[in-house]
N, CA, C, O and the ligand as a Tripos MOL2 file, in Angstrom:
@<TRIPOS>MOLECULE
protein
  289   287    73     0     0
PROTEIN
NO_CHARGES

@<TRIPOS>ATOM
      1 N         -54.3860   17.6500   14.1790 N.3       1 MET1
      2 CA        -53.7400   17.1330   15.4000 C.3       1 MET1
      3 C         -53.0450   15.8020   15.1190 C.2       1 MET1
      4 O         -51.9780   15.5130   15.6600 O.2       1 MET1
      5 N         -53.6750   15.0050   14.2640 N.am      2 LYS2
      6 CA        -53.1100   13.6970   13.9290 C.3       2 LYS2
      7 C         -51.7310   13.8510   13.2790 C.2       2 LYS2
      8 O         -50.8000   13.0980   13.5640 O.2       2 LYS2
      9 N         -51.6330   14.8600   12.3890 N.am      3 TYR3
     10 CA        -50.3690   15.0690   11.6680 C.3       3 TYR3
     11 C         -49.2490   15.5400   12.5970 C.2       3 TYR3
     12 O         -48.0730   15.2330   12.4020 O.2       3 TYR3
     13 N         -49.6640   16.2980   13.6160 N.am      4 LEU4
     14 CA        -48.6810   16.7930   14.5740 C.3       4 LEU4
     15 C         -48.0510   15.6230   15.3300 C.2       4 LEU4
     16 O         -46.8410   15.5950   15.5530 O.2       4 LEU4
     17 N         -48.8740   14.6730   15.7130 N.am      5 VAL5
     18 CA        -48.3780   13.4850   16.4250 C.3       5 VAL5
     19 C         -47.4660   12.6830   15.4980 C.2       5 VAL5
     20 O         -46.4150   12.1910   15.9080 O.2       5 VAL5
     21 N         -47.8940   12.5640   14.2330 N.am      6 LEU6
     22 CA        -47.1080   11.8190   13.2460 C.3       6 LEU6
     23 C         -45.7530   12.4860   13.0420 C.2       6 LEU6
     24 O         -44.7240   11.8180   12.9460 O.2       6 LEU6
     25 N         -45.7730   13.8340   12.9780 N.am      7 LEU7
     26 CA        -44.5370   14.5940   12.7990 C.3       7 LEU7
     27 C         -43.5980   14.3750   13.9880 C.2       7 LEU7
     28 O         -42.3890   14.2140   13.8220 O.2       7 LEU7
     29 N         -44.1810   14.3740   15.1860 N.am      8 LEU8
     30 CA        -43.3740   14.1580   16.3940 C.3       8 LEU8
     31 C         -42.7480   12.7670   16.3800 C.2       8 LEU8
     32 O         -41.6030   12.5940   16.7990 O.2       8 LEU8
     33 N         -43.4950   11.7780   15.9010 N.am      9 ILE9
     34 CA        -42.9810   10.4070   15.8410 C.3       9 ILE9
     35 C         -41.8250   10.3270   14.8370 C.2       9 ILE9
     36 O         -40.8130    9.6750   15.0950 O.2       9 ILE9
     37 N         -41.9880   11.0010   13.6840 N.am     10 VAL10
     38 CA        -40.9390   11.0040   12.6610 C.3      10 VAL10
     39 C         -39.6810   11.6970   13.1950 C.2      10 VAL10
     40 O         -38.5680   11.2050   13.0080 O.2      10 VAL10
     41 N         -39.8680   12.8400   13.8590 N.am     11 LEU11
     42 CA        -38.7310   13.5710   14.4250 C.3      11 LEU11
     43 C         -38.0290   12.7320   15.4930 C.2      11 LEU11
     44 O         -36.8010   12.7160   15.5790 O.2      11 LEU11
     45 N         -38.8270   12.0380   16.3020 N.am     12 ALA12
     46 CA        -38.2550   11.1790   17.3380 C.3      12 ALA12
     47 C         -37.4700   10.0470   16.6910 C.2      12 ALA12
     48 O         -36.4290    9.6320   17.2010 O.2      12 ALA12
     49 N         -37.9790    9.5450   15.5570 N.am     13 GLY13
     50 CA        -37.3000    8.4710   14.8370 C.3      13 GLY13
     51 C         -35.9570    8.9410   14.2930 C.2      13 GLY13
     52 O         -34.9590    8.2280   14.3940 O.2      13 GLY13
     53 N         -35.9320   10.1450   13.7130 N.am     14 ILE14
     54 CA        -34.6830   10.7070   13.1760 C.3      14 ILE14
     55 C         -33.6780   10.9340   14.3030 C.2      14 ILE14
     56 O         -32.4890   10.6430   14.1700 O.2      14 ILE14
     57 N         -34.1930   11.4650   15.4210 N.am     15 TRP15
     58 CA        -33.3240   11.7190   16.5800 C.3      15 TRP15
     59 C         -32.7400   10.4170   17.1040 C.2      15 TRP15
     60 O         -31.5690   10.3520   17.4790 O.2      15 TRP15
     61 N         -33.5830    9.3670   17.1250 N.am     16 TRP16
     62 CA        -33.1370    8.0630   17.6220 C.3      16 TRP16
     63 C         -32.0900    7.4600   16.6850 C.2      16 TRP16
     64 O         -31.1080    6.8670   17.1310 O.2      16 TRP16
     65 N         -32.3190    7.6230   15.3640 N.am     17 LEU17
     66 CA        -31.3600    7.0940   14.3900 C.3      17 LEU17
     67 C         -30.0020    7.7960   14.5400 C.2      17 LEU17
     68 O         -28.9480    7.1720   14.4190 O.2      17 LEU17
     69 N         -30.0580    9.1100   14.8090 N.am     18 ARG18
     70 CA        -28.8170    9.8740   14.9990 C.3      18 ARG18
     71 C         -28.0510    9.3640   16.2080 C.2      18 ARG18
     72 O         -26.8270    9.2370   16.1800 O.2      18 ARG18
     73 N         -28.7960    9.0720   17.2770 N.am     19 LEU19
     74 CA        -28.1600    8.5520   18.4890 C.3      19 LEU19
     75 C         -27.5340    7.1900   18.2130 C.2      19 LEU19
     76 O         -26.4480    6.8890   18.7070 O.2      19 LEU19
     77 N         -28.2190    6.3730   17.4260 N.am     20 GLN20
     78 CA        -27.7180    5.0380   17.1060 C.3      20 GLN20
     79 C         -26.4700    5.1220   16.2250 C.2      20 GLN20
     80 O         -25.5610    4.2980   16.3260 O.2      20 GLN20
     81 N         -26.4510    6.1450   15.3540 N.am     21 ARG21
     82 CA        -25.3610    6.2510   14.3850 C.3      21 ARG21
     83 C         -24.0810    6.8330   14.9910 C.2      21 ARG21
     84 O         -22.9780    6.5440   14.5280 O.2      21 ARG21
     85 N         -24.2420    7.6590   16.0350 N.am     22 LYS22
     86 CA        -23.0940    8.3570   16.6170 C.3      22 LYS22
     87 C         -21.9350    7.4440   17.0420 C.2      22 LYS22
     88 O         -20.7970    7.6900   16.6430 O.2      22 LYS22
     89 N         -22.1910    6.4010   17.8360 N.am     23 PRO23
     90 CA        -21.0630    5.5540   18.2660 C.3      23 PRO23
     91 C         -20.4300    4.8040   17.1010 C.2      23 PRO23
     92 O         -19.2530    4.4490   17.1550 O.2      23 PRO23
     93 N         -21.2100    4.5610   16.0420 N.am     24 LYS24
     94 CA        -20.6800    3.8110   14.9050 C.3      24 LYS24
     95 C         -19.6750    4.6300   14.0950 C.2      24 LYS24
     96 O         -18.7020    4.0840   13.5750 O.2      24 LYS24
     97 N         -19.9100    5.9430   13.9850 N.am     25 THR25
     98 CA        -19.0370    6.7760   13.1530 C.3      25 THR25
     99 C         -17.7630    7.1810   13.9000 C.2      25 THR25
    100 O         -16.8010    7.6430   13.2870 O.2      25 THR25
    101 N         -17.7600    7.0050   15.2270 N.am     26 LYS26
    102 CA        -16.5990    7.4490   15.9960 C.3      26 LYS26
    103 C         -15.3530    6.5660   15.8130 C.2      26 LYS26
    104 O         -14.2720    7.1040   15.5760 O.2      26 LYS26
    105 N         -15.4630    5.2510   15.9120 N.am     27 PRO27
    106 CA        -14.2500    4.4170   15.7960 C.3      27 PRO27
    107 C         -13.4950    4.5490   14.4770 C.2      27 PRO27
    108 O         -12.2670    4.6230   14.5070 O.2      27 PRO27
    109 N         -14.1740    4.5840   13.2960 N.am     28 PRO28
    110 CA        -13.3910    4.7160   12.0530 C.3      28 PRO28
    111 C         -12.6270    6.0260   11.9800 C.2      28 PRO28
    112 O         -11.5370    6.0730   11.4090 O.2      28 PRO28
    113 N         -13.1860    7.1040   12.5560 N.am     29 ALA29
    114 CA        -12.5160    8.4010   12.5270 C.3      29 ALA29
    115 C         -11.2820    8.3790   13.4160 C.2      29 ALA29
    116 O         -10.3020    9.0770   13.1530 O.2      29 ALA29
    117 N         -11.3370    7.5730   14.4710 N.am     30 ALA30
    118 CA        -10.2250    7.5300   15.4140 C.3      30 ALA30
    119 C          -9.1430    6.5490   14.9480 C.2      30 ALA30
    120 O          -8.0200    6.5630   15.4520 O.2      30 ALA30
    121 N          -9.4950    5.7090   13.9920 N.am     31 LYS31
    122 CA         -8.5620    4.6710   13.5770 C.3      31 LYS31
    123 C          -7.2660    5.1930   12.9540 C.2      31 LYS31
    124 O          -6.1880    4.7540   13.3550 O.2      31 LYS31
    125 N          -7.3330    6.1270   11.9750 N.am     32 PRO32
    126 CA         -6.0820    6.5720   11.3540 C.3      32 PRO32
    127 C          -5.1220    7.2270   12.3380 C.2      32 PRO32
    128 O          -3.9050    7.0770   12.2330 O.2      32 PRO32
    129 N          -5.6960    7.9650   13.3070 N.am     33 THR33
    130 CA         -4.8450    8.6390   14.2740 C.3      33 THR33
    131 C          -4.7600    7.8420   15.5640 C.2      33 THR33
    132 O          -4.3330    8.3640   16.5950 O.2      33 THR33
    133 N          -5.1590    6.5970   15.5100 N.am     34 GLY34
    134 CA         -5.2170    5.7510   16.6920 C.3      34 GLY34
    135 C          -3.8550    5.4140   17.2600 C.2      34 GLY34
    136 O          -2.8490    6.0290   16.9080 O.2      34 GLY34
    137 N          -3.8350    4.4310   18.1390 N.am     35 PRO35
    138 CA         -2.5740    4.0940   18.8160 C.3      35 PRO35
    139 C          -1.4610    3.7310   17.8410 C.2      35 PRO35
    140 O          -1.5760    2.7710   17.0780 O.2      35 PRO35
    141 N          -0.4120    4.4910   17.8760 N.am     36 GLN36
    142 CA          0.7310    4.2060   17.0350 C.3      36 GLN36
    143 C           1.9750    4.1520   17.9260 C.2      36 GLN36
    144 O           2.1580    4.9980   18.8010 O.2      36 GLN36
    145 N           2.8020    3.1770   17.7020 N.am     37 ALA37
    146 CA          3.9800    2.9930   18.5420 C.3      37 ALA37
    147 C           4.9180    4.1780   18.3910 C.2      37 ALA37
    148 O           5.2480    4.5850   17.2780 O.2      37 ALA37
    149 N           5.3500    4.7330   19.5380 N.am     38 MET38
    150 CA          6.3040    5.8300   19.5270 C.3      38 MET38
    151 C           7.6790    5.2670   19.8830 C.2      38 MET38
    152 O           7.8360    4.5740   20.8890 O.2      38 MET38
    153 N           8.6500    5.5670   19.0620 N.am     39 LEU39
    154 CA          9.9970    5.0580   19.2940 C.3      39 LEU39
    155 C          10.9200    6.2000   19.6890 C.2      39 LEU39
    156 O          10.8590    7.2870   19.1160 O.2      39 LEU39
    157 N          11.7660    5.9480   20.6610 N.am     40 ALA40
    158 CA         12.7210    6.9550   21.1140 C.3      40 ALA40
    159 C          13.9960    6.8460   20.2860 C.2      40 ALA40
    160 O          14.5330    5.7560   20.0860 O.2      40 ALA40
    161 N          14.4640    7.9840   19.8130 N.am     41 CYS41
    162 CA         15.7150    8.0210   19.0490 C.3      41 CYS41
    163 C          16.8660    7.5920   19.9520 C.2      41 CYS41
    164 O          17.0150    8.1030   21.0620 O.2      41 CYS41
    165 N          17.6670    6.6660   19.4800 N.am     42 VAL42
    166 CA         18.7860    6.1530   20.2780 C.3      42 VAL42
    167 C          19.8160    7.2580   20.5020 C.2      42 VAL42
    168 O          20.5450    7.2380   21.4940 O.2      42 VAL42
    169 N          19.8740    8.2110   19.5900 N.am     43 HIS43
    170 CA         20.8900    9.2650   19.6480 C.3      43 HIS43
    171 C          20.4810   10.4230   20.5590 C.2      43 HIS43
    172 O          21.2540   10.8290   21.4270 O.2      43 HIS43
    173 N          19.2690   10.9590   20.3660 N.am     44 CYS44
    174 CA         18.8690   12.1490   21.1300 C.3      44 CYS44
    175 C          17.6750   11.9150   22.0490 C.2      44 CYS44
    176 O          17.3640   12.7700   22.8790 O.2      44 CYS44
    177 N          16.9990   10.7720   21.9160 N.am     45 GLY45
    178 CA         15.8870   10.4660   22.8100 C.3      45 GLY45
    179 C          14.5560   11.0330   22.3740 C.2      45 GLY45
    180 O          13.5570   10.8580   23.0710 O.2      45 GLY45
    181 N          14.5130   11.7130   21.2310 N.am     46 THR46
    182 CA         13.2600   12.2620   20.7360 C.3      46 THR46
    183 C          12.3280   11.1290   20.3270 C.2      46 THR46
    184 O          12.7320   10.1800   19.6540 O.2      46 THR46
    185 N          11.0630   11.2500   20.7500 N.am     47 HIS47
    186 CA         10.0860   10.2200   20.4020 C.3      47 HIS47
    187 C           9.4650   10.5330   19.0490 C.2      47 HIS47
    188 O           8.9540   11.6300   18.8280 O.2      47 HIS47
    189 N           9.5140    9.5670   18.1530 N.am     48 VAL48
    190 CA          8.9430    9.7270   16.8220 C.3      48 VAL48
    191 C           8.0150    8.5440   16.5410 C.2      48 VAL48
    192 O           8.2440    7.4450   17.0470 O.2      48 VAL48
    193 N           6.9520    8.7660   15.7240 N.am     49 PRO49
    194 CA          6.0680    7.6510   15.3570 C.3      49 PRO49
    195 C           6.8500    6.5720   14.6040 C.2      49 PRO49
    196 O           7.7970    6.8570   13.8710 O.2      49 PRO49
    197 N           6.4240    5.3340   14.8090 N.am     50 GLU50
    198 CA          7.1250    4.2050   14.2060 C.3      50 GLU50
    199 C           7.2460    4.3670   12.6910 C.2      50 GLU50
    200 O           8.2540    3.9820   12.0990 O.2      50 GLU50
    201 N           6.2010    4.9450   12.0590 N.am     51 SER51
    202 CA          6.2000    5.0790   10.6040 C.3      51 SER51
    203 C           7.2050    6.1260   10.1260 C.2      51 SER51
    204 O           7.6450    6.0880    8.9760 O.2      51 SER51
    205 N           7.5750    7.0750   11.0220 N.am     52 GLU52
    206 CA          8.4970    8.1390   10.6230 C.3      52 GLU52
    207 C           9.9150    7.8990   11.1330 C.2      52 GLU52
    208 O          10.8330    8.6540   10.8100 O.2      52 GLU52
    209 N          10.0900    6.8520   11.9250 N.am     53 ALA53
    210 CA         11.4050    6.5800   12.4990 C.3      53 ALA53
    211 C          12.3430    6.0180   11.4360 C.2      53 ALA53
    212 O          11.9160    5.3530   10.4920 O.2      53 ALA53
    213 N          13.6410    6.3050   11.6150 N.am     54 THR54
    214 CA         14.6570    5.7710   10.7230 C.3      54 THR54
    215 C          15.3090    4.5720   11.4090 C.2      54 THR54
    216 O          15.9870    4.7320   12.4240 O.2      54 THR54
    217 N          15.1110    3.3780   10.8650 N.am     55 PRO55
    218 CA         15.6870    2.1980   11.5160 C.3      55 PRO55
    219 C          17.1980    2.1480   11.3590 C.2      55 PRO55
    220 O          17.7380    2.4710   10.3010 O.2      55 PRO55
    221 N          17.8650    1.7420   12.4180 N.am     56 GLY56
    222 CA         19.3140    1.6200   12.3730 C.3      56 GLY56
    223 C          19.7580    0.3140   12.9980 C.2      56 GLY56
    224 O          18.9410   -0.4180   13.5580 O.2      56 GLY56
    225 N          21.0350    0.0170   12.9070 N.am     57 ALA57
    226 CA         21.5690   -1.2310   13.4540 C.3      57 ALA57
    227 C          21.4630   -1.2590   14.9740 C.2      57 ALA57
    228 O          21.2880   -2.3280   15.5590 O.2      57 ALA57
    229 N          21.5680   -0.0970   15.6240 N.am     58 LYS58
    230 CA         21.5320   -0.0360   17.0900 C.3      58 LYS58
    231 C          20.1650    0.3550   17.6260 C.2      58 LYS58
    232 O          19.9640    0.4060   18.8390 O.2      58 LYS58
    233 N          19.2260    0.6310   16.7350 N.am     59 GLY59
    234 CA         17.8870    0.9950   17.1750 C.3      59 GLY59
    235 C          17.2740    2.0410   16.2710 C.2      59 GLY59
    236 O          17.8540    2.4020   15.2470 O.2      59 GLY59
    237 N          16.0890    2.5350   16.6490 N.am     60 PRO60
    238 CA         15.4160    3.5480   15.8290 C.3      60 PRO60
    239 C          16.0190    4.9460   16.0190 C.2      60 PRO60
    240 O          16.5220    5.2820   17.0910 O.2      60 PRO60
    241 N          15.9560    5.7390   14.9670 N.am     61 TYR61
    242 CA         16.4670    7.1230   15.0170 C.3      61 TYR61
    243 C          15.3890    8.0680   14.5210 C.2      61 TYR61
    244 O          14.4860    7.6720   13.7840 O.2      61 TYR61
    245 N          15.4970    9.3370   14.9390 N.am     62 CYS62
    246 CA         14.5060   10.3270   14.5350 C.3      62 CYS62
    247 C          14.7860   10.8130   13.1240 C.2      62 CYS62
    248 O          13.8760   11.2870   12.4430 O.2      62 CYS62
    249 N          16.0150   10.7050   12.6780 N.am     63 SER63
    250 CA         16.3660   11.1670   11.3390 C.3      63 SER63
    251 C          17.5980   10.4040   10.8380 C.2      63 SER63
    252 O          18.3730    9.8890   11.6450 O.2      63 SER63
    253 N          17.7850   10.3270    9.5190 N.am     64 PRO64
    254 CA         18.9800    9.6590    8.9810 C.3      64 PRO64
    255 C          20.2660   10.3140    9.4640 C.2      64 PRO64
    256 O          21.2880    9.6420    9.6060 O.2      64 PRO64
    257 N          20.2260   11.6420    9.7240 N.am     65 ALA65
    258 CA         21.4110   12.3510   10.1830 C.3      65 ALA65
    259 C          21.8800   11.8210   11.5290 C.2      65 ALA65
    260 O          23.0790   11.6420   11.7440 O.2      65 ALA65
    261 N          20.9310   11.5650   12.4480 N.am     66 HIS66
    262 CA         21.2890   11.0390   13.7680 C.3      66 HIS66
    263 C          21.7880    9.6010   13.6560 C.2      66 HIS66
    264 O          22.6700    9.1810   14.4040 O.2      66 HIS66
    265 N          21.2170    8.8510   12.7160 N.am     67 ARG67
    266 CA         21.6710    7.4800   12.5160 C.3      67 ARG67
    267 C          23.1330    7.4910   12.0460 C.2      67 ARG67
    268 O          23.9610    6.7150   12.5240 O.2      67 ARG67
    269 N          23.4210    8.3770   11.1140 N.am     68 ASP68
    270 CA         24.7750    8.4410   10.5570 C.3      68 ASP68
    271 C          25.7910    8.8770   11.6130 C.2      68 ASP68
    272 O          26.8970    8.3390   11.6700 O.2      68 ASP68
    273 N          25.4160    9.8590   12.4550 N.am     69 SER69
    274 CA         26.3610   10.3580   13.4440 C.3      69 SER69
    275 C          26.4920    9.3940   14.6230 C.2      69 SER69
    276 O          27.4820    9.4550   15.3510 O.2      69 SER69
    277 N          25.5270    8.5180   14.8240 N.am     70 HIS70
    278 CA         25.5650    7.5890   15.9670 C.3      70 HIS70
    279 C          26.2220    6.2720   15.5720 C.2      70 HIS70
    280 O          26.8160    5.6050   16.4190 O.2      70 HIS70
    281 N          26.1290    5.8900   14.3200 N.am     71 GLU71
    282 CA         26.6240    4.5840   13.9160 C.3      71 GLU71
    283 C          27.8590    4.7180   13.0330 C.2      71 GLU71
    284 O          27.9200    4.1170   11.9600 O.2      71 GLU71
    285 N          28.8240    5.4850   13.4660 N.am     72 VAL72
    286 CA         30.0440    5.6130   12.6720 C.3      72 VAL72
    287 C          31.0180    4.5100   13.0640 C.2      72 VAL72
    288 O          32.1170    4.4330   12.5140 O.2      72 VAL72
    289 ZN         17.6100   11.9180   17.1620 Zn       73 ZN73
@<TRIPOS>BOND
     1     1     2 1
     2     2     3 1
     3     3     4 2
     4     3     5 am
     5     5     6 1
     6     6     7 1
     7     7     8 2
     8     7     9 am
     9     9    10 1
    10    10    11 1
    11    11    12 2
    12    11    13 am
    13    13    14 1
    14    14    15 1
    15    15    16 2
    16    15    17 am
    17    17    18 1
    18    18    19 1
    19    19    20 2
    20    19    21 am
    21    21    22 1
    22    22    23 1
    23    23    24 2
    24    23    25 am
    25    25    26 1
    26    26    27 1
    27    27    28 2
    28    27    29 am
    29    29    30 1
    30    30    31 1
    31    31    32 2
    32    31    33 am
    33    33    34 1
    34    34    35 1
    35    35    36 2
    36    35    37 am
    37    37    38 1
    38    38    39 1
    39    39    40 2
    40    39    41 am
    41    41    42 1
    42    42    43 1
    43    43    44 2
    44    43    45 am
    45    45    46 1
    46    46    47 1
    47    47    48 2
    48    47    49 am
    49    49    50 1
    50    50    51 1
    51    51    52 2
    52    51    53 am
    53    53    54 1
    54    54    55 1
    55    55    56 2
    56    55    57 am
    57    57    58 1
    58    58    59 1
    59    59    60 2
    60    59    61 am
    61    61    62 1
    62    62    63 1
    63    63    64 2
    64    63    65 am
    65    65    66 1
    66    66    67 1
    67    67    68 2
    68    67    69 am
    69    69    70 1
    70    70    71 1
    71    71    72 2
    72    71    73 am
    73    73    74 1
    74    74    75 1
    75    75    76 2
    76    75    77 am
    77    77    78 1
    78    78    79 1
    79    79    80 2
    80    79    81 am
    81    81    82 1
    82    82    83 1
    83    83    84 2
    84    83    85 am
    85    85    86 1
    86    86    87 1
    87    87    88 2
    88    87    89 am
    89    89    90 1
    90    90    91 1
    91    91    92 2
    92    91    93 am
    93    93    94 1
    94    94    95 1
    95    95    96 2
    96    95    97 am
    97    97    98 1
    98    98    99 1
    99    99   100 2
   100    99   101 am
   101   101   102 1
   102   102   103 1
   103   103   104 2
   104   103   105 am
   105   105   106 1
   106   106   107 1
   107   107   108 2
   108   107   109 am
   109   109   110 1
   110   110   111 1
   111   111   112 2
   112   111   113 am
   113   113   114 1
   114   114   115 1
   115   115   116 2
   116   115   117 am
   117   117   118 1
   118   118   119 1
   119   119   120 2
   120   119   121 am
   121   121   122 1
   122   122   123 1
   123   123   124 2
   124   123   125 am
   125   125   126 1
   126   126   127 1
   127   127   128 2
   128   127   129 am
   129   129   130 1
   130   130   131 1
   131   131   132 2
   132   131   133 am
   133   133   134 1
   134   134   135 1
   135   135   136 2
   136   135   137 am
   137   137   138 1
   138   138   139 1
   139   139   140 2
   140   139   141 am
   141   141   142 1
   142   142   143 1
   143   143   144 2
   144   143   145 am
   145   145   146 1
   146   146   147 1
   147   147   148 2
   148   147   149 am
   149   149   150 1
   150   150   151 1
   151   151   152 2
   152   151   153 am
   153   153   154 1
   154   154   155 1
   155   155   156 2
   156   155   157 am
   157   157   158 1
   158   158   159 1
   159   159   160 2
   160   159   161 am
   161   161   162 1
   162   162   163 1
   163   163   164 2
   164   163   165 am
   165   165   166 1
   166   166   167 1
   167   167   168 2
   168   167   169 am
   169   169   170 1
   170   170   171 1
   171   171   172 2
   172   171   173 am
   173   173   174 1
   174   174   175 1
   175   175   176 2
   176   175   177 am
   177   177   178 1
   178   178   179 1
   179   179   180 2
   180   179   181 am
   181   181   182 1
   182   182   183 1
   183   183   184 2
   184   183   185 am
   185   185   186 1
   186   186   187 1
   187   187   188 2
   188   187   189 am
   189   189   190 1
   190   190   191 1
   191   191   192 2
   192   191   193 am
   193   193   194 1
   194   194   195 1
   195   195   196 2
   196   195   197 am
   197   197   198 1
   198   198   199 1
   199   199   200 2
   200   199   201 am
   201   201   202 1
   202   202   203 1
   203   203   204 2
   204   203   205 am
   205   205   206 1
   206   206   207 1
   207   207   208 2
   208   207   209 am
   209   209   210 1
   210   210   211 1
   211   211   212 2
   212   211   213 am
   213   213   214 1
   214   214   215 1
   215   215   216 2
   216   215   217 am
   217   217   218 1
   218   218   219 1
   219   219   220 2
   220   219   221 am
   221   221   222 1
   222   222   223 1
   223   223   224 2
   224   223   225 am
   225   225   226 1
   226   226   227 1
   227   227   228 2
   228   227   229 am
   229   229   230 1
   230   230   231 1
   231   231   232 2
   232   231   233 am
   233   233   234 1
   234   234   235 1
   235   235   236 2
   236   235   237 am
   237   237   238 1
   238   238   239 1
   239   239   240 2
   240   239   241 am
   241   241   242 1
   242   242   243 1
   243   243   244 2
   244   243   245 am
   245   245   246 1
   246   246   247 1
   247   247   248 2
   248   247   249 am
   249   249   250 1
   250   250   251 1
   251   251   252 2
   252   251   253 am
   253   253   254 1
   254   254   255 1
   255   255   256 2
   256   255   257 am
   257   257   258 1
   258   258   259 1
   259   259   260 2
   260   259   261 am
   261   261   262 1
   262   262   263 1
   263   263   264 2
   264   263   265 am
   265   265   266 1
   266   266   267 1
   267   267   268 2
   268   267   269 am
   269   269   270 1
   270   270   271 1
   271   271   272 2
   272   271   273 am
   273   273   274 1
   274   274   275 1
   275   275   276 2
   276   275   277 am
   277   277   278 1
   278   278   279 1
   279   279   280 2
   280   279   281 am
   281   281   282 1
   282   282   283 1
   283   283   284 2
   284   283   285 am
   285   285   286 1
   286   286   287 1
   287   287   288 2
@<TRIPOS>SUBSTRUCTURE
     1 MET1         2 RESIDUE 1 A MET
     2 LYS2         6 RESIDUE 1 A LYS
     3 TYR3        10 RESIDUE 1 A TYR
     4 LEU4        14 RESIDUE 1 A LEU
     5 VAL5        18 RESIDUE 1 A VAL
     6 LEU6        22 RESIDUE 1 A LEU
     7 LEU7        26 RESIDUE 1 A LEU
     8 LEU8        30 RESIDUE 1 A LEU
     9 ILE9        34 RESIDUE 1 A ILE
    10 VAL10       38 RESIDUE 1 A VAL
    11 LEU11       42 RESIDUE 1 A LEU
    12 ALA12       46 RESIDUE 1 A ALA
    13 GLY13       50 RESIDUE 1 A GLY
    14 ILE14       54 RESIDUE 1 A ILE
    15 TRP15       58 RESIDUE 1 A TRP
    16 TRP16       62 RESIDUE 1 A TRP
    17 LEU17       66 RESIDUE 1 A LEU
    18 ARG18       70 RESIDUE 1 A ARG
    19 LEU19       74 RESIDUE 1 A LEU
    20 GLN20       78 RESIDUE 1 A GLN
    21 ARG21       82 RESIDUE 1 A ARG
    22 LYS22       86 RESIDUE 1 A LYS
    23 PRO23       90 RESIDUE 1 A PRO
    24 LYS24       94 RESIDUE 1 A LYS
    25 THR25       98 RESIDUE 1 A THR
    26 LYS26      102 RESIDUE 1 A LYS
    27 PRO27      106 RESIDUE 1 A PRO
    28 PRO28      110 RESIDUE 1 A PRO
    29 ALA29      114 RESIDUE 1 A ALA
    30 ALA30      118 RESIDUE 1 A ALA
    31 LYS31      122 RESIDUE 1 A LYS
    32 PRO32      126 RESIDUE 1 A PRO
    33 THR33      130 RESIDUE 1 A THR
    34 GLY34      134 RESIDUE 1 A GLY
    35 PRO35      138 RESIDUE 1 A PRO
    36 GLN36      142 RESIDUE 1 A GLN
    37 ALA37      146 RESIDUE 1 A ALA
    38 MET38      150 RESIDUE 1 A MET
    39 LEU39      154 RESIDUE 1 A LEU
    40 ALA40      158 RESIDUE 1 A ALA
    41 CYS41      162 RESIDUE 1 A CYS
    42 VAL42      166 RESIDUE 1 A VAL
    43 HIS43      170 RESIDUE 1 A HIS
    44 CYS44      174 RESIDUE 1 A CYS
    45 GLY45      178 RESIDUE 1 A GLY
    46 THR46      182 RESIDUE 1 A THR
    47 HIS47      186 RESIDUE 1 A HIS
    48 VAL48      190 RESIDUE 1 A VAL
    49 PRO49      194 RESIDUE 1 A PRO
    50 GLU50      198 RESIDUE 1 A GLU
    51 SER51      202 RESIDUE 1 A SER
    52 GLU52      206 RESIDUE 1 A GLU
    53 ALA53      210 RESIDUE 1 A ALA
    54 THR54      214 RESIDUE 1 A THR
    55 PRO55      218 RESIDUE 1 A PRO
    56 GLY56      222 RESIDUE 1 A GLY
    57 ALA57      226 RESIDUE 1 A ALA
    58 LYS58      230 RESIDUE 1 A LYS
    59 GLY59      234 RESIDUE 1 A GLY
    60 PRO60      238 RESIDUE 1 A PRO
    61 TYR61      242 RESIDUE 1 A TYR
    62 CYS62      246 RESIDUE 1 A CYS
    63 SER63      250 RESIDUE 1 A SER
    64 PRO64      254 RESIDUE 1 A PRO
    65 ALA65      258 RESIDUE 1 A ALA
    66 HIS66      262 RESIDUE 1 A HIS
    67 ARG67      266 RESIDUE 1 A ARG
    68 ASP68      270 RESIDUE 1 A ASP
    69 SER69      274 RESIDUE 1 A SER
    70 HIS70      278 RESIDUE 1 A HIS
    71 GLU71      282 RESIDUE 1 A GLU
    72 VAL72      286 RESIDUE 1 A VAL
    73 ZN73       289 GROUP 0 **** ****
């Protein structure tokens, strides 16, 4: 009977550690896909992530092709 109580305490400890660990592992996983600025293409209005946008003299573009056709 003593071992059963000990086992329950150990299981409760593992369960508690899991609960404690859950919120900690969530933020790093959300970080890479976290808030990223979306820029609207000046030419067609398509929203693209800042990292994928093509910068131009008149603003961000969704592709170099739109930049070239807009800034002639
Ligand atoms: Zn565009």
